[in-house]
C-alpha positions in Angstrom: 0.0 0.0 0.0 2.8 2.4 0.9 4.3 2.0 -2.6 1.0 2.5 -4.2 0.5 5.8 -2.3 3.8 7.0 -3.5 2.7 6.6 -7.1 0.2 9.5 -6.5 -2.1 8.0 -9.1 -5.7 7.7 -8.1 -6.4 5.0 -10.7 -3.6 2.8 -9.5 -4.7 3.4 -5.9 -8.4 2.6 -6.8 -7.3 -0.7 -8.6 -5.2 -1.7 -5.6 -8.0 -1.0 -3.1 -10.5 -2.9 -5.3 -8.3 -5.9 -5.2 -7.7 -5.7 -1.5 -11.5 -5.4 -0.8 -12.2 -8.6 -2.8 -9.5 -10.6 -1.0 -10.6 -12.6 2.1 -9.6 -10.7 5.2 -8.9 -7.6 3.2 -10.2 -4.1 3.7 -13.5 -3.9 5.5 -13.7 -0.3 6.4 -12.9 1.4 3.1 -15.9 3.3 1.9 -18.1 1.9 4.7 -19.6 5.2 5.7 -20.6 6.4 2.3 -24.3 5.6 3.0 -24.2 7.5 6.3 -23.8 10.9 4.5 -26.9 12.9 4.4 -27.1 14.4 1.0 -28.3 18.0 0.6 -31.7 18.1 -1.1 -31.9 19.9 -4.4 -35.1 21.7 -3.4 -35.1 24.2 -0.5 -38.4 22.9 0.8 -37.6 19.2 0.6 -37.5 17.6 4.1 -34.8 15.3 5.4 -34.3 13.4 8.6 -31.6 15.2 10.5 -29.0 13.4 12.7 -30.9 14.4 15.8 -34.0 12.7 14.5 -36.0 15.8 13.5 -37.4 16.4 10.0 -36.4 19.7 8.5 -36.3 21.3 5.1 -32.9 22.1 3.6 -33.3 25.8 4.5 -34.4 25.1 8.1 -31.5 22.8 8.7 -28.9 25.2 7.2 -30.4 28.1 9.2 -30.0 26.1 12.4 -26.3 25.4 11.8 -23.3 27.7 12.5 -21.6 29.2 9.5 -18.4 27.7 8.1 -15.4 29.2 9.8 -13.7 32.0 8.0 -10.0 32.4 7.4 -8.2 35.6 6.3 -4.6 34.4 7.0 -3.0 36.7 4.4 -4.3 39.8 6.1 -3.5 38.4 9.6 0.1 37.5 8.7 0.6 40.8 6.9 -0.7 42.8 9.9 1.4 40.9 12.3 4.5 41.2 10.2 4.0 44.9 9.8 3.5 45.4 13.5 6.6 43.3 14.4 8.6 45.4 11.9 7.6 48.7 13.5 8.4 47.4 17.0 11.7 46.0 15.7 12.7 49.4 14.2 11.9 51.1 17.5 14.1 48.8 19.4 16.9 49.1 16.9 16.7 52.9 17.3 17.4 52.4 21.1 20.1 49.8 20.5 22.1 52.1 18.1 21.6 55.2 20.3 19.6 57.3 17.9 18.9 59.9 20.6 17.1 62.3 18.2 14.3 59.9 17.4 14.4 57.7 20.5 11.5 59.6 22.3 9.3 59.0 19.3 10.2 55.4 18.9 9.7 54.7 22.6 6.3 56.3 22.5 5.3 54.2 19.4 6.3 50.8 20.7 4.9 51.5 24.2 1.6 52.6 22.6 1.5 49.4 20.5 2.1 47.2 23.6 -0.4 49.2 25.7 -3.2 49.0 23.1 -2.6 45.3 22.7 -2.7 44.6 26.4 -5.8 46.7 27.0 -7.6 45.3 24.0 -6.9 41.7 24.8 -6.7 41.6 28.6 -9.1 44.3 29.7 -11.2 42.0 31.8 -8.2 40.8 33.6 -7.0 44.3 34.2 -10.4 45.4 35.4 -10.7 42.5 37.8 -7.2 43.2 39.2 -8.1 46.9 39.6 -11.4 46.1 41.4 -9.5 43.9 43.9 -6.9 46.6 44.5 -9.6 49.4 44.9 -11.7 47.3 47.3 -8.7 46.8 49.5 -8.1 50.6 49.9 -9.1 52.3 53.1 -11.2 55.0 51.5 -14.8 56.0 51.1 -17.3 54.1 48.9 -17.7 57.2 46.7 -13.9 57.3 46.1 -13.9 53.6 45.3 -16.6 54.0 42.8 -14.7 56.9 41.1 -11.5 54.8 40.9 -13.2 51.8 39.2 -12.2 51.2 35.5 -15.0 52.0 33.0 -16.9 49.2 31.3 -15.2 48.0 28.1 -18.3 48.9 26.1 -17.7 52.6 26.8 -14.0 52.6 25.7 -13.1 54.3 22.4 -12.5 52.3 19.2 -14.0 49.2 20.8 -11.0 48.7 23.0 -11.3 45.8 25.4 -13.2 43.6 23.0 -10.2 42.2 21.1 -11.5 43.5 17.8 -9.1 46.3 17.3 -6.0 44.2 17.5 -7.7 40.8 16.7 -6.2 40.5 13.2 -2.7 41.3 14.5 -3.1 38.8 17.4 -4.3 36.0 15.2 -1.4 36.8 12.8 1.1 36.6 15.6 -0.4 33.3 16.7 -0.1 32.0 13.2 3.5 33.1 12.8 4.8 32.0 16.2 2.9 28.9 17.1 4.2 25.4 16.2 1.7 22.6 17.3 2.6 19.2 16.0 -0.3 17.6 17.8 -2.7 20.0 16.2 -1.3 19.4 12.7 -1.6 15.6 13.2 -5.2 15.9 14.3 -6.1 17.7 11.1 -4.1 15.2 9.0 -5.8 12.3 10.7 -9.2 13.8 10.1 -8.5 14.1 6.3 -7.1 10.6 6.0 -10.0 9.1 7.9 -12.7 10.9 5.9 -11.1 9.9 2.6 -10.8 6.3 3.6 -14.3 5.7 5.0 -15.9 7.7 2.1 -14.2 5.5 -0.5 -11.9 8.2 -2.0 -8.6 6.7 -3.3 -6.6 9.6 -2.1 -4.6 9.4 1.2 -3.4 13.0 1.3 -2.8 14.2 4.8 -3.3 17.8 3.7 -6.0 17.9 1.0 -6.1 20.9 -1.3 -8.3 22.1 -4.1 -5.9 21.1 -6.9 -5.7 17.5 -5.7 -9.4 17.3 -5.3 -10.0 18.6 -8.9 -7.4 16.1 -10.1 -9.3 13.3 -8.4 -12.5 14.3 -10.2 -10.7 14.4 -13.5 -9.2 10.9 -12.8 -12.6 9.5 -12.0 -13.9 10.8 -15.4 -10.9 9.2 -17.1 -11.5 5.9 -15.3 -15.1 5.8 -16.6 -14.2 6.7 -20.2 -15.1 4.2 -23.0 -11.3 3.5 -23.5 -11.0 1.8 -20.1 -12.2 -1.8 -19.9 -12.3 -2.0 -16.1 -13.7 0.5 -13.7 -12.5 0.6 -10.1 -13.0 4.3 -9.3 -16.6 5.5 -9.0 -17.5 8.7 -11.0 -17.1 11.6 -8.7 -18.6 14.3 -10.9 -22.0 13.7 -9.5 -24.2 15.1 -6.7 -23.0 12.6 -4.1 -19.4 12.4 -5.5 -18.8 16.2 -5.2 -20.2 16.2 -1.7 -17.9 13.4 -0.6 -14.9 15.3 -2.0 -16.0 18.5 -0.2 -16.4 16.5 3.1 -12.8 15.3 2.7 -11.6 18.9 2.1 -13.7 20.2 5.1 -12.6 17.4 7.5 -9.4 19.1 8.8 -11.4 22.4 9.2 -14.1 20.6 11.2 -11.5 18.8 13.3 -9.6 21.9 14.2 -12.8 23.9 14.8 -13.9 21.3 17.4 -10.8 21.9 19.5 -9.6 25.5 18.7 -11.2 28.9 18.2 -8.8 29.8 15.3 -7.9 27.9 12.2 -4.1 27.6 11.7 -3.4 24.1 10.2 -6.5 23.8 8.1 -7.9 26.1 5.4 -11.7 26.4 4.7 -10.9 28.1 1.4 -9.7 24.9 -0.2 -13.3 23.6 -0.5 -14.5 26.8 -2.3 -11.4 26.7 -4.4 -12.2 23.2 -5.5 -15.6 24.3 -6.8 -14.0 27.3 -8.5 -11.5 25.0 -10.3 -14.4 22.8 -11.6 -16.2 26.0 -12.8 -13.0 27.2 -14.6 -12.7 23.8 -16.3 -16.3 23.7 -17.5 -16.3 22.7 -21.2 -12.9 21.1 -20.9 -11.5 17.8 -19.5 -15.0 16.2 -20.0 -16.5 18.5 -17.5 -19.8 19.9 -18.7 -21.5 23.0 -17.3 -24.7 21.0 -16.7 -22.8 18.7 -14.3 -22.0 21.7 -12.1 -25.6 22.1 -10.8 -24.9 24.9 -8.4 -24.0 27.2 -11.3 -27.4 26.6 -12.9 -29.3 28.1 -10.0 -30.7 31.7 -10.0 -28.6 32.5 -7.0 -25.5 30.4 -7.7 -23.4 32.0 -4.9 -26.0 31.1 -2.3 -26.3 27.6 -3.7 -22.5 27.2 -3.5 -22.3 28.4 0.1 -25.2 26.1 1.1 -23.2 23.2 -0.4 -20.1 24.2 1.5 -22.0 24.6 4.7 -23.7 21.3 4.3 -20.4 19.5 3.6 -18.7 21.2 6.6 -21.3 19.9 9.0 -21.5 16.5 7.5 -17.7 16.3 8.1 -18.2 17.5 11.6 -20.8 14.8 12.3 -18.6 12.1 10.7 -15.6 13.0 12.9 -17.6 13.3 16.1 -19.2 9.9 15.6 -15.8 8.3 15.0 -13.6 10.3 17.2 -12.0 7.3 18.8 -10.6 6.1 15.4 -9.5 9.6 14.4 -7.7 10.1 17.7 -5.9 6.8 17.3 -4.6 7.8 13.9 -3.6 11.2 15.3 -1.6 9.6 18.1 0.2 7.4 15.6 1.1 10.4 13.4 2.3 12.4 16.4 4.8 9.7 17.1 6.5 10.7 13.9 7.1 7.2 12.5 3.7 6.2 11.3 3.2 5.2 7.6 0.0 5.1 5.6 -0.2 1.4 6.4 -0.1 2.1 10.2 -2.9 4.6 9.8 -5.0 2.1 7.7 -4.3 -0.5 10.4 -5.8 1.8 13.0 -9.0 2.2 10.9 -9.2 -1.5 10.1 -8.4 -2.4 13.7 -5.6 -4.8 12.7 
Protein backbone atom coordinates (compact mmCIF):
# COMPACT_ATOMS: atom_id res chain seq x y z
CA UNK A 1 0.00 0.00 0.00
CA UNK A 2 2.81 2.39 0.86
CA UNK A 3 4.34 1.95 -2.60
CA UNK A 4 0.96 2.54 -4.24
CA UNK A 5 0.45 5.76 -2.30
CA UNK A 6 3.84 7.03 -3.47
CA UNK A 7 2.71 6.65 -7.08
CA UNK A 8 0.24 9.52 -6.47
CA UNK A 9 -2.06 8.02 -9.10
CA UNK A 10 -5.72 7.73 -8.11
CA UNK A 11 -6.41 5.05 -10.74
CA UNK A 12 -3.60 2.80 -9.49
CA UNK A 13 -4.75 3.38 -5.92
CA UNK A 14 -8.36 2.55 -6.82
CA UNK A 15 -7.27 -0.67 -8.56
CA UNK A 16 -5.20 -1.74 -5.56
CA UNK A 17 -8.02 -1.00 -3.12
CA UNK A 18 -10.54 -2.86 -5.28
CA UNK A 19 -8.32 -5.95 -5.23
CA UNK A 20 -7.74 -5.66 -1.48
CA UNK A 21 -11.48 -5.42 -0.80
CA UNK A 22 -12.21 -8.58 -2.81
CA UNK A 23 -9.54 -10.63 -1.02
CA UNK A 24 -10.63 -12.57 2.10
CA UNK A 25 -9.62 -10.69 5.22
CA UNK A 26 -8.92 -7.59 3.20
CA UNK A 27 -10.16 -4.06 3.72
CA UNK A 28 -13.54 -3.94 5.47
CA UNK A 29 -13.74 -0.26 6.43
CA UNK A 30 -12.86 1.35 3.10
CA UNK A 31 -15.92 3.29 1.89
CA UNK A 32 -18.06 1.87 4.69
CA UNK A 33 -19.57 5.22 5.73
CA UNK A 34 -20.64 6.44 2.29
CA UNK A 35 -24.28 5.61 3.04
CA UNK A 36 -24.17 7.53 6.33
CA UNK A 37 -23.76 10.86 4.54
CA UNK A 38 -26.92 12.93 4.42
CA UNK A 39 -27.11 14.43 0.95
CA UNK A 40 -28.27 18.01 0.57
CA UNK A 41 -31.69 18.13 -1.12
CA UNK A 42 -31.94 19.90 -4.44
CA UNK A 43 -35.11 21.69 -3.35
CA UNK A 44 -35.11 24.21 -0.51
CA UNK A 45 -38.44 22.87 0.76
CA UNK A 46 -37.64 19.15 0.63
CA UNK A 47 -37.53 17.63 4.11
CA UNK A 48 -34.81 15.32 5.36
CA UNK A 49 -34.33 13.36 8.57
CA UNK A 50 -31.56 15.18 10.45
CA UNK A 51 -28.99 13.40 12.66
CA UNK A 52 -30.94 14.45 15.77
CA UNK A 53 -34.05 12.67 14.45
CA UNK A 54 -35.99 15.80 13.50
CA UNK A 55 -37.43 16.42 10.04
CA UNK A 56 -36.43 19.73 8.51
CA UNK A 57 -36.33 21.34 5.12
CA UNK A 58 -32.94 22.09 3.63
CA UNK A 59 -33.32 25.79 4.47
CA UNK A 60 -34.43 25.07 8.07
CA UNK A 61 -31.49 22.80 8.70
CA UNK A 62 -28.93 25.16 7.21
CA UNK A 63 -30.35 28.11 9.18
CA UNK A 64 -30.01 26.13 12.42
CA UNK A 65 -26.31 25.39 11.85
CA UNK A 66 -23.33 27.68 12.54
CA UNK A 67 -21.58 29.19 9.54
CA UNK A 68 -18.44 27.73 8.05
CA UNK A 69 -15.37 29.16 9.84
CA UNK A 70 -13.69 31.97 7.95
CA UNK A 71 -10.00 32.42 7.35
CA UNK A 72 -8.17 35.56 6.29
CA UNK A 73 -4.64 34.40 6.97
CA UNK A 74 -3.01 36.68 4.40
CA UNK A 75 -4.35 39.81 6.13
CA UNK A 76 -3.51 38.39 9.56
CA UNK A 77 0.08 37.53 8.66
CA UNK A 78 0.61 40.85 6.87
CA UNK A 79 -0.72 42.84 9.85
CA UNK A 80 1.38 40.87 12.32
CA UNK A 81 4.55 41.17 10.23
CA UNK A 82 4.00 44.91 9.78
CA UNK A 83 3.51 45.41 13.53
CA UNK A 84 6.58 43.34 14.38
CA UNK A 85 8.55 45.38 11.85
CA UNK A 86 7.57 48.69 13.48
CA UNK A 87 8.40 47.40 16.97
CA UNK A 88 11.72 46.03 15.67
CA UNK A 89 12.66 49.39 14.16
CA UNK A 90 11.86 51.10 17.45
CA UNK A 91 14.11 48.76 19.40
CA UNK A 92 16.91 49.14 16.87
CA UNK A 93 16.72 52.90 17.34
CA UNK A 94 17.35 52.37 21.06
CA UNK A 95 20.14 49.85 20.51
CA UNK A 96 22.07 52.08 18.12
CA UNK A 97 21.60 55.16 20.28
CA UNK A 98 19.59 57.32 17.87
CA UNK A 99 18.86 59.87 20.58
CA UNK A 100 17.12 62.32 18.25
CA UNK A 101 14.29 59.87 17.43
CA UNK A 102 14.36 57.67 20.55
CA UNK A 103 11.54 59.57 22.33
CA UNK A 104 9.28 59.03 19.33
CA UNK A 105 10.15 55.36 18.87
CA UNK A 106 9.71 54.68 22.59
CA UNK A 107 6.28 56.27 22.47
CA UNK A 108 5.33 54.21 19.40
CA UNK A 109 6.32 50.80 20.74
CA UNK A 110 4.91 51.54 24.19
CA UNK A 111 1.60 52.58 22.60
CA UNK A 112 1.46 49.42 20.52
CA UNK A 113 2.08 47.22 23.55
CA UNK A 114 -0.36 49.18 25.72
CA UNK A 115 -3.17 49.01 23.15
CA UNK A 116 -2.56 45.29 22.67
CA UNK A 117 -2.69 44.59 26.40
CA UNK A 118 -5.79 46.71 26.99
CA UNK A 119 -7.63 45.31 23.99
CA UNK A 120 -6.95 41.67 24.76
CA UNK A 121 -6.68 41.59 28.56
CA UNK A 122 -9.08 44.33 29.67
CA UNK A 123 -11.24 41.97 31.75
CA UNK A 124 -8.17 40.75 33.65
CA UNK A 125 -6.98 44.33 34.22
CA UNK A 126 -10.44 45.39 35.39
CA UNK A 127 -10.69 42.48 37.80
CA UNK A 128 -7.25 43.24 39.25
CA UNK A 129 -8.13 46.90 39.56
CA UNK A 130 -11.38 46.07 41.36
CA UNK A 131 -9.53 43.90 43.88
CA UNK A 132 -6.93 46.63 44.47
CA UNK A 133 -9.55 49.37 44.87
CA UNK A 134 -11.67 47.31 47.26
CA UNK A 135 -8.65 46.82 49.54
CA UNK A 136 -8.05 50.59 49.88
CA UNK A 137 -9.05 52.32 53.07
CA UNK A 138 -11.19 55.01 51.50
CA UNK A 139 -14.85 55.95 51.14
CA UNK A 140 -17.26 54.08 48.89
CA UNK A 141 -17.67 57.19 46.74
CA UNK A 142 -13.92 57.31 46.09
CA UNK A 143 -13.85 53.59 45.33
CA UNK A 144 -16.63 54.05 42.80
CA UNK A 145 -14.74 56.87 41.05
CA UNK A 146 -11.54 54.78 40.92
CA UNK A 147 -13.18 51.84 39.17
CA UNK A 148 -12.20 51.22 35.55
CA UNK A 149 -14.96 51.96 33.03
CA UNK A 150 -16.92 49.21 31.33
CA UNK A 151 -15.21 48.04 28.15
CA UNK A 152 -18.28 48.91 26.08
CA UNK A 153 -17.68 52.58 26.81
CA UNK A 154 -14.03 52.59 25.68
CA UNK A 155 -13.13 54.32 22.40
CA UNK A 156 -12.46 52.34 19.21
CA UNK A 157 -14.01 49.24 20.77
CA UNK A 158 -11.00 48.68 23.03
CA UNK A 159 -11.27 45.75 25.39
CA UNK A 160 -13.23 43.57 22.98
CA UNK A 161 -10.19 42.23 21.12
CA UNK A 162 -11.53 43.46 17.79
CA UNK A 163 -9.11 46.34 17.33
CA UNK A 164 -5.99 44.18 17.50
CA UNK A 165 -7.65 40.84 16.72
CA UNK A 166 -6.19 40.55 13.24
CA UNK A 167 -2.68 41.26 14.53
CA UNK A 168 -3.08 38.84 17.45
CA UNK A 169 -4.27 36.04 15.18
CA UNK A 170 -1.40 36.76 12.81
CA UNK A 171 1.15 36.56 15.62
CA UNK A 172 -0.38 33.27 16.74
CA UNK A 173 -0.12 31.97 13.19
CA UNK A 174 3.51 33.09 12.81
CA UNK A 175 4.84 32.01 16.19
CA UNK A 176 2.91 28.86 17.07
CA UNK A 177 4.16 25.38 16.21
CA UNK A 178 1.74 22.65 17.30
CA UNK A 179 2.59 19.19 15.99
CA UNK A 180 -0.32 17.56 17.76
CA UNK A 181 -2.75 20.02 16.18
CA UNK A 182 -1.32 19.36 12.71
CA UNK A 183 -1.61 15.61 13.22
CA UNK A 184 -5.24 15.92 14.30
CA UNK A 185 -6.08 17.70 11.06
CA UNK A 186 -4.12 15.18 8.99
CA UNK A 187 -5.82 12.27 10.74
CA UNK A 188 -9.25 13.78 10.05
CA UNK A 189 -8.51 14.13 6.33
CA UNK A 190 -7.11 10.61 6.03
CA UNK A 191 -10.01 9.05 7.91
CA UNK A 192 -12.66 10.93 5.91
CA UNK A 193 -11.11 9.93 2.58
CA UNK A 194 -10.82 6.28 3.60
CA UNK A 195 -14.30 5.67 4.98
CA UNK A 196 -15.90 7.66 2.14
CA UNK A 197 -14.18 5.50 -0.47
CA UNK A 198 -11.91 8.17 -1.96
CA UNK A 199 -8.64 6.66 -3.29
CA UNK A 200 -6.59 9.58 -2.05
CA UNK A 201 -4.62 9.39 1.16
CA UNK A 202 -3.36 12.96 1.26
CA UNK A 203 -2.84 14.21 4.81
CA UNK A 204 -3.33 17.82 3.75
CA UNK A 205 -5.99 17.91 1.02
CA UNK A 206 -6.14 20.87 -1.32
CA UNK A 207 -8.34 22.09 -4.15
CA UNK A 208 -5.88 21.08 -6.88
CA UNK A 209 -5.66 17.50 -5.67
CA UNK A 210 -9.45 17.33 -5.31
CA UNK A 211 -9.99 18.59 -8.86
CA UNK A 212 -7.40 16.10 -10.14
CA UNK A 213 -9.29 13.30 -8.38
CA UNK A 214 -12.48 14.34 -10.17
CA UNK A 215 -10.65 14.36 -13.50
CA UNK A 216 -9.17 10.93 -12.82
CA UNK A 217 -12.60 9.51 -12.01
CA UNK A 218 -13.90 10.78 -15.36
CA UNK A 219 -10.92 9.20 -17.12
CA UNK A 220 -11.49 5.93 -15.29
CA UNK A 221 -15.06 5.76 -16.58
CA UNK A 222 -14.21 6.65 -20.17
CA UNK A 223 -15.06 4.19 -23.00
CA UNK A 224 -11.34 3.50 -23.52
CA UNK A 225 -11.01 1.83 -20.12
CA UNK A 226 -12.16 -1.79 -19.89
CA UNK A 227 -12.27 -2.03 -16.09
CA UNK A 228 -13.66 0.50 -13.68
CA UNK A 229 -12.53 0.63 -10.05
CA UNK A 230 -13.03 4.33 -9.35
CA UNK A 231 -16.61 5.54 -9.05
CA UNK A 232 -17.47 8.67 -11.04
CA UNK A 233 -17.13 11.61 -8.68
CA UNK A 234 -18.55 14.35 -10.89
CA UNK A 235 -22.02 13.73 -9.46
CA UNK A 236 -24.15 15.12 -6.68
CA UNK A 237 -22.96 12.57 -4.12
CA UNK A 238 -19.39 12.44 -5.48
CA UNK A 239 -18.76 16.18 -5.21
CA UNK A 240 -20.25 16.17 -1.70
CA UNK A 241 -17.86 13.40 -0.63
CA UNK A 242 -14.87 15.33 -1.95
CA UNK A 243 -16.05 18.48 -0.17
CA UNK A 244 -16.41 16.54 3.10
CA UNK A 245 -12.83 15.33 2.67
CA UNK A 246 -11.62 18.91 2.14
CA UNK A 247 -13.65 20.16 5.10
CA UNK A 248 -12.62 17.38 7.49
CA UNK A 249 -9.44 19.13 8.76
CA UNK A 250 -11.44 22.36 9.21
CA UNK A 251 -14.13 20.56 11.20
CA UNK A 252 -11.53 18.79 13.34
CA UNK A 253 -9.59 21.93 14.17
CA UNK A 254 -12.77 23.91 14.84
CA UNK A 255 -13.88 21.31 17.39
CA UNK A 256 -10.77 21.94 19.47
CA UNK A 257 -9.56 25.48 18.72
CA UNK A 258 -11.15 28.91 18.17
CA UNK A 259 -8.76 29.84 15.35
CA UNK A 260 -7.85 27.87 12.24
CA UNK A 261 -4.11 27.58 11.72
CA UNK A 262 -3.38 24.15 10.24
CA UNK A 263 -6.51 23.83 8.08
CA UNK A 264 -7.90 26.12 5.41
CA UNK A 265 -11.65 26.35 4.66
CA UNK A 266 -10.90 28.14 1.38
CA UNK A 267 -9.70 24.90 -0.21
CA UNK A 268 -13.29 23.65 -0.54
CA UNK A 269 -14.54 26.77 -2.31
CA UNK A 270 -11.35 26.75 -4.39
CA UNK A 271 -12.19 23.21 -5.52
CA UNK A 272 -15.63 24.29 -6.78
CA UNK A 273 -14.02 27.27 -8.51
CA UNK A 274 -11.55 24.97 -10.29
CA UNK A 275 -14.41 22.85 -11.58
CA UNK A 276 -16.19 25.97 -12.84
CA UNK A 277 -13.03 27.17 -14.59
CA UNK A 278 -12.73 23.80 -16.34
CA UNK A 279 -16.34 23.68 -17.54
CA UNK A 280 -16.32 22.73 -21.22
CA UNK A 281 -12.87 21.14 -20.85
CA UNK A 282 -11.53 17.83 -19.54
CA UNK A 283 -14.95 16.19 -20.03
CA UNK A 284 -16.51 18.54 -17.46
CA UNK A 285 -19.83 19.89 -18.72
CA UNK A 286 -21.52 22.95 -17.27
CA UNK A 287 -24.73 21.00 -16.66
CA UNK A 288 -22.77 18.71 -14.33
CA UNK A 289 -22.04 21.70 -12.08
CA UNK A 290 -25.60 22.05 -10.80
CA UNK A 291 -24.88 24.89 -8.39
CA UNK A 292 -23.95 27.18 -11.29
CA UNK A 293 -27.36 26.64 -12.90
CA UNK A 294 -29.33 28.08 -9.99
CA UNK A 295 -30.65 31.65 -10.04
CA UNK A 296 -28.59 32.46 -6.95
CA UNK A 297 -25.50 30.38 -7.68
CA UNK A 298 -23.42 32.05 -4.95
CA UNK A 299 -25.97 31.09 -2.27
CA UNK A 300 -26.26 27.58 -3.70
CA UNK A 301 -22.49 27.18 -3.52
CA UNK A 302 -22.34 28.43 0.06
CA UNK A 303 -25.19 26.09 1.06
CA UNK A 304 -23.24 23.18 -0.40
CA UNK A 305 -20.06 24.17 1.46
CA UNK A 306 -21.95 24.64 4.73
CA UNK A 307 -23.71 21.29 4.34
CA UNK A 308 -20.41 19.51 3.62
CA UNK A 309 -18.72 21.16 6.59
CA UNK A 310 -21.35 19.95 9.03
CA UNK A 311 -21.45 16.47 7.52
CA UNK A 312 -17.67 16.32 8.06
CA UNK A 313 -18.16 17.52 11.63
CA UNK A 314 -20.75 14.81 12.35
CA UNK A 315 -18.61 12.12 10.69
CA UNK A 316 -15.61 12.98 12.87
CA UNK A 317 -17.59 13.33 16.10
CA UNK A 318 -19.21 9.94 15.59
CA UNK A 319 -15.84 8.29 14.97
CA UNK A 320 -13.60 10.34 17.23
CA UNK A 321 -11.96 7.27 18.78
CA UNK A 322 -10.56 6.08 15.44
CA UNK A 323 -9.48 9.57 14.39
CA UNK A 324 -7.73 10.07 17.73
CA UNK A 325 -5.89 6.77 17.32
CA UNK A 326 -4.61 7.83 13.89
CA UNK A 327 -3.60 11.23 15.26
CA UNK A 328 -1.61 9.65 18.07
CA UNK A 329 0.24 7.41 15.65
CA UNK A 330 1.08 10.38 13.43
CA UNK A 331 2.26 12.41 16.43
CA UNK A 332 4.83 9.70 17.14
CA UNK A 333 6.54 10.69 13.89
CA UNK A 334 7.14 7.19 12.53
CA UNK A 335 3.67 6.19 11.30
CA UNK A 336 3.16 5.23 7.64
CA UNK A 337 -0.03 5.05 5.59
CA UNK A 338 -0.15 1.36 6.43
CA UNK A 339 -0.05 2.12 10.16
CA UNK A 340 -2.93 4.58 9.79
CA UNK A 341 -5.01 2.12 7.75
CA UNK A 342 -4.31 -0.53 10.39
CA UNK A 343 -5.78 1.80 13.01
CA UNK A 344 -8.97 2.21 10.94
CA UNK A 345 -9.23 -1.50 10.11
CA UNK A 346 -8.39 -2.43 13.74
CA UNK A 347 -5.65 -4.82 12.70
